[in-house]
KEFI-257948 format. One record per residue: residue in three letters; x negated, y, z negated of N, C-alpha, C in turn. Coordinates in steps of 0.05 Angstrom, whole numbers, padded with zeros to 5 digits, always signed. Layout:
% KEFI-257948
ALAXYZXYZXYZ ...
***
This chain:
% KEFI-257948
MET-00017-00024+00000+00000+00000+00000-00018+00025+00000 ALA-00011+00044+00017-00026+00068+00020-00009+00092+00011 ARG-00023+00113+00003-00009+00139-00003-00011+00155+00023 ILE+00012+00162+00034+00013+00175+00060+00026+00203+00057 LEU+00012+00223+00068+00024+00250+00071+00033+00252+00099 LEU+00059+00255+00103+00072+00257+00129+00080+00286+00133 VAL+00070+00298+00155+00075+00326+00161+00089+00329+00187 ASP+00114+00338+00187+00130+00341+00211+00152+00362+00205 ASP+00155+00381+00223+00175+00402+00218+00203+00395+00227 VAL+00207+00372+00240+00233+00363+00248+00244+00343+00227 TYR+00264+00352+00213+00274+00336+00191+00282+00307+00199 THR+00297+00305+00221+00306+00278+00229+00283+00259+00235 ALA+00263+00270+00249+00239+00253+00255+00225+00246+00229 ARG+00220+00266+00213+00206+00261+00187+00221+00241+00170 SER+00247+00243+00169+00263+00224+00153+00261+00196+00163 MET+00262+00193+00190+00261+00166+00202+00233+00154+00197 PHE+00212+00169+00202+00185+00158+00199+00179+00152+00169 GLU+00189+00169+00152+00186+00164+00123+00199+00138+00114 ARG+00224+00133+00124+00238+00108+00117+00223+00084+00126 VAL+00213+00085+00151+00198+00062+00162+00173+00057+00146 LEU+00158+00078+00140+00133+00075+00125+00138+00065+00097 ARG+00159+00074+00084+00166+00065+00057+00176+00037+00056 HIS+00196+00031+00073+00210+00006+00070+00198-00017+00086 VAL+00188-00012+00109+00175-00033+00125+00146-00035+00118 GLY+00132-00012+00116+00104-00013+00110+00097-00014+00081 ARG+00117-00009+00064+00114-00010+00034+00093+00010+00024 HIS+00093+00033+00037+00074+00054+00029+00088+00075+00011 GLU+00072+00089-00004+00082+00112-00019+00079+00136-00001 VAL+00101+00150+00004+00101+00172+00024+00111+00198+00011 LEU+00096+00219+00017+00105+00246+00011+00108+00260+00038 SER+00132+00269+00044+00136+00282+00070+00141+00312+00065 VAL+00129+00328+00082+00132+00357+00081+00139+00367+00109 GLY+00151+00391+00110+00161+00402+00135+00144+00423+00148 SER+00120+00428+00137+00103+00449+00150+00074+00445+00143 GLY+00057+00457+00159+00029+00456+00153+00022+00470+00127 ALA+00035+00492+00121+00030+00506+00096+00036+00488+00072 GLU+00059+00473+00073+00065+00454+00052+00045+00432+00049 ALA+00035+00423+00072+00014+00402+00071-00011+00412+00057 LEU-00019+00436+00064-00043+00447+00051-00039+00451+00021 ALA-00015+00458+00013-00009+00462-00015-00008+00436-00031 LYS+00001+00415-00018+00006+00389-00032-00017+00369-00031 VAL-00035+00373-00012-00055+00352-00006-00072+00345-00030 ARG-00080+00364-00046-00098+00359-00069-00083+00344-00091 GLU-00059+00352-00098-00045+00339-00119-00035+00311-00112 PHE-00029+00307-00086-00019+00280-00078-00042+00261-00072 ALA-00065+00271-00063-00089+00255-00057-00082+00231-00038 PRO-00074+00237-00013-00067+00216+00005-00090+00199+00014 ASP-00084+00174+00021-00104+00156+00034-00105+00162+00064 VAL-00083+00172+00075-00082+00179+00103-00061+00201+00107 ILE-00065+00218+00127-00046+00239+00134-00036+00234+00162 ILE-00010+00235+00166+00002+00234+00192+00012+00262+00199 LEU+00001+00274+00219+00004+00302+00224+00016+00308+00252 ASP+00039+00320+00252+00052+00329+00277+00035+00351+00289 ILE+00034+00353+00315+00019+00374+00329+00035+00399+00333 SER+00059+00397+00343+00075+00420+00349+00094+00426+00326 MET+00086+00446+00310+00103+00455+00288+00107+00485+00289 ALA+00129+00494+00278+00136+00522+00279+00116+00541+00265 ASP+00107+00533+00241+00091+00552+00226+00062+00553+00235 ARG+00050+00530+00242+00023+00529+00252+00020+00502+00265 ASP+00004+00500+00286+00002+00474+00299-00016+00455+00284 GLY-00014+00430+00290-00029+00409+00276-00059+00412+00278 LEU-00069+00424+00300-00098+00428+00303-00108+00448+00283 MET-00092+00469+00278-00100+00489+00258-00099+00476+00230 VAL-00079+00460+00225-00076+00447+00199-00100+00428+00195 LEU-00107+00413+00216-00129+00395+00214-00155+00410+00206 ARG-00160+00432+00220-00184+00448+00214-00184+00458+00185 ASP-00160+00467+00176-00158+00476+00148-00162+00454+00128 LEU-00151+00430+00134-00154+00408+00116-00184+00400+00114 ARG-00197+00398+00136-00226+00391+00136-00242+00413+00122 ALA-00235+00438+00125-00249+00460+00112-00245+00459+00082 MET-00223+00447+00073-00217+00444+00044-00232+00420+00033 GLY-00245+00404+00050-00260+00381+00041-00244+00355+00042 VAL-00221+00355+00055-00205+00331+00057-00219+00312+00076 THR-00224+00287+00067-00240+00268+00083-00223+00244+00091 CYS-00199+00241+00082-00183+00218+00089-00177+00218+00119 PRO-00171+00195+00130-00164+00194+00159-00139+00211+00165 ILE-00139+00224+00187-00116+00240+00196-00108+00231+00224 ILE-00082+00224+00226-00071+00214+00251-00055+00237+00265 ALA-00062+00242+00291-00046+00260+00307-00021+00245+00315 HIS+00002+00256+00309+00028+00242+00315+00045+00262+00330 THR+00048+00258+00356+00061+00279+00372+00075+00267+00396 ALA+00095+00282+00406+00108+00275+00430+00095+00288+00454 ARG+00076+00306+00449+00062+00320+00471+00045+00300+00486 THR+00045+00303+00512+00032+00284+00530+00009+00296+00546 GLU+00004+00322+00543-00016+00334+00560-00045+00328+00552 LYS-00048+00316+00528-00075+00308+00520-00076+00277+00518 THR-00100+00267+00523-00104+00238+00520-00112+00232+00491 PRO-00109+00207+00483-00117+00199+00456-00146+00207+00450 GLY-00163+00205+00469-00191+00212+00465-00195+00242+00460 GLU-00178+00258+00471-00180+00287+00466-00173+00294+00437 PHE-00153+00280+00426-00146+00285+00398-00169+00276+00380 VAL-00181+00253+00386-00204+00244+00370-00227+00263+00372 ALA-00232+00273+00396-00254+00292+00400-00250+00318+00385 GLN-00225+00324+00379-00219+00349+00364-00220+00344+00334 GLY-00225+00319+00325-00229+00314+00297-00209+00295+00284 PHE-00189+00287+00299-00170+00267+00288-00183+00240+00288 ASP-00174+00223+00270-00184+00196+00268-00170+00177+00287 ALA-00145+00184+00295-00129+00168+00313-00107+00184+00324 TYR-00094+00174+00345-00071+00186+00357-00049+00165+00361 VAL-00025+00171+00353-00003+00153+00357+00020+00170+00368 PRO+00030+00163+00392+00051+00179+00404+00078+00174+00389 LYS+00094+00196+00386+00120+00193+00373+00138+00176+00390 THR+00134+00176+00416+00152+00162+00434+00145+00132+00435 GLY+00124+00124+00421+00116+00096+00422+00131+00079+00401 ASN+00123+00054+00400+00134+00035+00382+00125+00041+00353 LEU+00144+00040+00334+00136+00046+00306+00117+00026+00295 THR+00115+00003+00307+00095-00017+00298+00067-00006+00302 ASN+00063+00010+00323+00037+00023+00328+00029+00042+00306 LEU+00049+00057+00295+00043+00075+00273+00035+00059+00248 LEU+00050+00038+00242+00044+00022+00219+00017+00008+00221 SER+00011-00002+00245-00014-00015+00250-00038+00004+00248 THR-00034+00028+00258-00056+00048+00257-00061+00056+00228 VAL-00040+00060+00212-00043+00066+00184-00059+00043+00170 ARG-00050+00019+00175-00064-00005+00163-00093-00005+00171 ASP-00099-00001+00196-00127-00002+00205-00144+00020+00192 LEU-00133+00044+00190-00148+00066+00179-00152+00064+00149 VAL-00132+00054+00135-00134+00051+00106-00152+00028+00099 GLY-00153+00008+00117-00170-00016+00111-00200-00011+00117 ARG-00207+00012+00128-00236+00017+00134-00253+00016+00109 
***
């Protein structure tokens, strides 16, 4: 079981992913709706992995990633987005540990979390 910080500004998506991660993956999940909330909660929650949406209203996931790393956060961070203009390698080159498309199978998200936490 991993502690997961899930960051997504779309409530319905966040709710669905949280349910799957909790009930199927048996993970402890804290979900927040903005990059600012993620930055405020990351230290007290101490996640094993962060799942970070890229397109958010307050600030995009790339900005949040840079801020998290500048704060000294070293846990794996997964880019989780419906955007298709970048390849998985481009997300990794920008500092993410993995990329999982929102449009993909939820098994891929669970598998990626398991792989990253098991490192």
